[in-house]
C-alpha positions in Angstrom: 0.2 0.0 0.0 1.4 3.5 -0.6 -0.1 6.8 0.6 1.4 10.0 -1.8 0.4 13.1 0.7 0.9 16.6 -0.3 2.2 18.9 2.6 -0.4 21.3 2.2 -3.0 18.8 2.6 -1.1 17.0 5.7 -1.3 20.8 7.5 -5.0 21.5 6.3 -6.0 17.8 8.0 -3.7 18.4 11.3 -5.3 22.3 11.7 -8.3 20.7 11.4 -8.1 17.4 13.3 -9.1 18.2 17.5 -6.2 15.8 18.5 -3.6 15.1 15.8 -0.8 13.8 18.1 -3.5 10.7 18.9 -3.7 10.2 15.3 -0.9 7.4 15.2 -1.8 5.7 18.7 -5.5 5.6 17.5 -4.3 3.7 14.2 -2.3 1.1 16.1 -5.1 0.4 18.4 -7.7 -0.1 15.5 -5.2 -2.2 13.6 -4.5 -4.2 16.6 -8.4 -4.7 17.3 -9.4 -5.6 13.6 -6.5 -8.3 13.3 -5.0 -9.9 10.2 -8.5 -11.2 9.5 -10.1 -8.3 9.9 -7.7 -5.7 7.8 -7.8 -8.5 4.9 -11.6 -8.2 5.1 -11.5 -4.3 4.8 -8.8 -4.6 1.7 -11.1 -6.9 -0.1 -14.1 -4.7 -0.2 -15.0 -2.9 -3.1 
């Protein structure tokens, strides 16, 4: 999976998000909760 992000887009998103410093921790928690099977299900959705 590859994400290309423009710096201006990131700046706008961070400014609009209430607590951007917690994004990484929430993403990790979500992935741990989903597990391999849940993640594969997300990738297979069209």
